[in-house]
C-alpha positions in Angstrom: -36.1 -12.9 -13.5 -37.1 -16.5 -14.0 -39.8 -15.5 -16.5 -37.1 -13.7 -18.6 -34.8 -16.6 -18.3 -37.4 -18.9 -19.7 -38.0 -16.5 -22.6 -34.3 -16.6 -23.4 -34.2 -20.4 -23.3 -37.1 -20.6 -25.7 -35.5 -18.2 -28.2 -33.9 -19.6 -31.4 -30.1 -19.4 -31.9 -30.4 -16.7 -34.5 -32.5 -14.5 -32.2 -30.1 -15.1 -29.3 -27.2 -14.2 -31.5 -28.8 -10.9 -32.8 -29.6 -10.0 -29.1 -26.0 -10.7 -28.3 -24.8 -8.4 -31.1 -27.1 -5.6 -29.8 -26.0 -6.0 -26.2 -22.2 -6.3 -26.7 -21.6 -2.6 -27.8 -23.9 -1.4 -25.0 -22.1 -3.5 -22.4 -18.7 -2.4 -23.7 -19.7 1.3 -23.6 -21.0 1.0 -20.0 -17.9 -1.0 -18.9 -15.6 1.7 -20.4 -17.6 4.5 -18.7 -17.5 2.7 -15.3 -13.7 2.1 -15.8 -13.1 5.8 -16.6 -15.1 6.8 -13.5 -13.2 4.4 -11.3 -9.8 5.7 -12.7 -10.9 9.3 -12.0 -11.7 8.3 -8.4 -8.4 6.5 -8.1 -6.5 9.5 -9.4 -8.2 11.7 -6.8 -7.4 9.3 -4.0 -3.8 8.9 -5.1 -3.2 12.7 -5.3 -0.1 11.9 -7.3 -2.0 12.0 -10.6 -4.0 14.6 -12.4 -7.2 13.8 -14.2 -7.0 15.5 -17.6 -10.3 14.6 -19.4 -12.3 11.6 -20.6 -10.3 8.8 -18.9 -6.9 10.4 -19.8 -4.7 10.3 -16.8 -1.3 12.0 -16.7 1.1 11.2 -13.9 2.4 14.2 -12.0 5.3 14.1 -9.7 3.9 13.8 -6.2 5.3 16.1 -3.5 8.1 14.1 -1.9 8.2 13.6 1.8 10.6 15.5 3.9 13.7 13.4 4.5 14.4 12.8 8.2 17.9 13.0 9.5 19.6 9.7 10.3 19.1 8.9 13.9 22.1 7.4 15.7 21.6 4.4 18.0 21.3 5.0 21.7 21.2 1.4 23.0 23.3 -1.6 22.2 22.8 -5.3 22.9 26.2 -6.4 24.4 25.7 -10.0 23.2 25.0 -9.4 19.5 26.0 -5.7 19.0 22.5 -5.0 17.7 21.5 -1.4 18.2 18.3 0.6 18.8 17.8 4.3 18.3 15.2 4.6 21.1 12.4 5.3 18.6 9.4 3.1 18.0 8.8 -0.2 19.7 11.3 -1.8 22.0 13.4 -4.4 20.2 12.9 -8.0 21.4 16.3 -8.3 22.9 15.7 -5.2 25.1 12.2 -6.4 26.2 13.7 -9.8 27.2 16.6 -8.1 29.1 14.2 -5.8 30.9 11.9 -8.7 31.9 15.0 -10.5 33.3 15.6 -7.6 35.6 18.0 -5.3 33.7 17.5 -1.6 33.4 17.4 0.2 30.1 20.2 2.5 31.0 22.6 -0.5 31.2 22.4 -0.8 27.4 22.9 3.0 26.7 25.7 3.8 24.3 28.1 6.5 25.5 28.6 9.5 23.3 32.0 8.4 22.2 30.9 4.9 21.3 32.3 2.9 18.4 30.6 3.8 15.1 31.7 0.8 13.1 29.4 -1.6 15.0 26.2 0.3 14.5 23.5 -1.8 13.1 19.8 -1.3 12.8 17.6 -3.5 14.9 
């Protein structure tokens, strides 16, 4: 590579400019081809798009996820009225209460609990 670099440094400005004019379209074409290939791969990965032809990408409505029913809270923090549905990680307030010796059932909401205080943790 250093030999070619030396050759370029010894070339005249006119020769370098003509080389630049020859290389620019070739580089542009290769960059466009690479971009089209990457867009096709991205479209395949996204699965929400459909590849139509040479770089033309048409958006297609992806299959929507099934909506899950709203889960009512099962546990309530008596100090702040924060609630937890019982799904996922334990909330911090419940972990702290359990470390201090409380049982999880102490925070259970009865079936006829107040609905106006429900908040997501």
